[in-house]
Residue, then its C-alpha position, 0 to 999 in steps of 0.5 A: m869573898a869570905k871575911p877574915k876571922k878576927t884577931k883577939t883584939g877585935r880586928a879583922l885583917h883583911d887582905p887588901i888586894r882581895d878587897k880590890l883597893v888601889p895600890m899607890q905606886p913610887l913617882d919615878l922621873r926616870a920614867i916620866g918623858s910628858i906633862d901627861a905622864l907627870v900628872r898620871a903618875m902624880g894621881r897615883t900617888a898622895f895629897t895634892a897630886r893626887q887631886v891633880g891627876d883626879a882633875a885632869d881625869v874629870l876633865e878629860a872625861m868632860a872634854r870627850d863627852k861629846r854631848c857635854f857643854v862646858v862652862l869655864t869660870l876665872s878669878g884671881a889675877m890669872t891673866v897678869a900671872k901669864m896663864g892666859l895662853v892656856f886658857s886660850d889652849l882651852i878654847d882653841a882645843g874645843i873643851v871650853h864653850a862658854i866663860v864667866s869671868t871676872g872684869a879685871l881678868m879679862a882687862h888684864g888679858l886684853v893688856e897682853a892680848a894688845g900686845r903690852a907686857h906685865f913686869r915683875y915687882d922689884p921689892k925695892m920699890n915700896d908701894r908709895e913709889l909705885f903709886l907715884a910711878g904710874y905702876n899697880r901692883v898685883y902680889d909680885s907683878i907689875e900693872p902699868e897704868i899705861n896699859l890700863d889706859y891703853v885699854e880704855s882707848i880700845a874700850d872708848r873706840i868701841f864705845l863710840e860706835w854703839d848705838a845708844a838705843e842698844p842696851v850694853s852687856s858684858w858678853r856683847l861688849l866683849e864680842r866687839i873687843g874679840d872683833y878688834l883683837l882679830q883685826h889688829a892684834r897679832g898675838r893670841g889671847i882669850l878674848k881673841s880666841a874665844r870670837e874665833r871659835g864662837v866662845p861667849v864671855y861674860i861678866p857678871a860683875f861687870t862695874d867692878s871691872e877696869l872695863g866698867i869703870d871705862l864705861a862709866l868715864h865714857n858716860r859723863w863724856r857723852a853727857r858733856a857732849g850732849l849725846l845720850p848715856l850707854r845704857f848696861d843691862p846685865y839681865l842680857d847677859f843673864d838671859h843669854f847664859a840661861q838659854h844657852m844652857l837650857e838647850q844642852e844635854r849635859l854640862g860641865i865647870f870647869t873653875i879657877g878661884g871661885g867668887v862671883p863667876r863660880n856662884w853665877s855659873q853654878q847658879f843656873g841650876v837653881f834658876t832652872e828649878l824654879l822655873i820649873r816649880h813656878g811654871f814657866a818651863d817643862v823641862a828637867l832639872k839642869r845640874y853640872h854632870y861634870g866639875v873641876r875646881i883648882c882653889p886654895e881656899p878652904v872651907h873654913w874660911g866661910g867664902l863661896s870659893g872655898s865651898t865644896y862641890s858636895e855642898a852644891v849638890s844639896w842645892g841642885k847645882f851638880v849630879p851627885a856621884e850616887e847618880g853618876g856626877k864626876l867632881a873633882e877639887v884641887f886645893e891648890d894655887a891655880t898657877v902650879a896646878l892649871p898648867l899641869v891639869a890642862g897640859a895633860v888632858l891637851e896632850r891626852i886629845g892630841y891637841l898639844g905637839r901637833g902643831k896646830s890647833a884641833r878643830r872645835k867639837r861643837 
């Protein structure tokens, strides 16, 4: 292509069509009849809408890559915010193969899966009144204390049957909770779907959760009853996750929020490099080929949740774009962006609208 001549001001005015720039298009609501159509149209606009469209494209690429093992990382009050069934759909559709989560998110999801409800917060009640009434506030929602007592009763039932000679790990505990839900719960839920589909779930910061508190209380009961305490071993989670990941050809990560679940999952790339450098393994570098992140936290606050994927490339956690990596980041509240991104991809692969779950691809 011939270069345009410079004007008197020094500018060379290019033709964007000849330069093969991608044109943007107006979002025409009259032409939209599905979630997927809306997200595709958003991707042809600007700002966060374009980020949503780009994220759906990368998640779709993950879902269609038969060689890709996809890790879903979860933080924030997503199950209290009623996003749990979206995650169940991602599991049931065969898109997600492992989950790394905060313990609180799993505990609140267990409340939902066990048939209990969360409620809208009424601003007429102040927080002191809420405490006295046993209403725990999560932003604009309520988790009644009686719900958490019910979670404790389920956990206690499982701990009572646990062999004290066998250490506890989060993925083993959550598997057994999944078994309980399959037997006793009528509704859907993350742990129920995960157990049914053979998807391991990990809580790296286990003691920072209702379930961690439940184990601590149960061990005090065991001491009072003259029984040996149950021992929690976090490295059972670490090694189980690492072994799963080492066996995979390609890796993808879909992150909601950030925090410990995101970092614990991403540090696998660092761990693999150190295994190679120290002579403990003879394998290729294991980095995420795909990444989709939905999180409103900006970089300038300095927290891990706001760090970019490009920064993570420097740590050896992601394959850079120059080597074929596909990464997308949406700076938005997940309760807004997640249903759009997930819904569009679930439509694209034929999961939504068929009346039944798609078969898992693994």
